C-alpha positions, 0 to 999 in steps of 0.5 A: 914689626910685621914680619916678627908677628908672622914669625911668632905665629910660626913659631907657635904654630902648634901651640893650644894657645898661638892667639893668645902668644901672637895677640899679646906679643903684638900688644908689647910691640905696638905698645913699645913703638908708641912709646919710642914714637912719644919720645921722639915727637914729644908726645908724653904719652901713649894715648896721644900717639894713638889718637893721631896715628890709630891704634895700630899705628897705621897713619904717619905721626908727622907730614914728611919734610922736604929734606933733599939734604942729607942728615949730615950735609954741614959736617 
């Protein structure tokens, strides 16, 4: 997400409304990620995701489990 936003900031470097455009893109990307996480962790809303992971999605949603086996080990 950060790389995308840096690219957008560079793209709109010469525009007068760069801050507005990059802020809107950050909102769209952050909102989309929150929807994805809500579906993935069955939280049903972005508000619950934001409550757990903070508004900028910097905290982990779940504690990492100790999965030393590969995901498809039973094949």
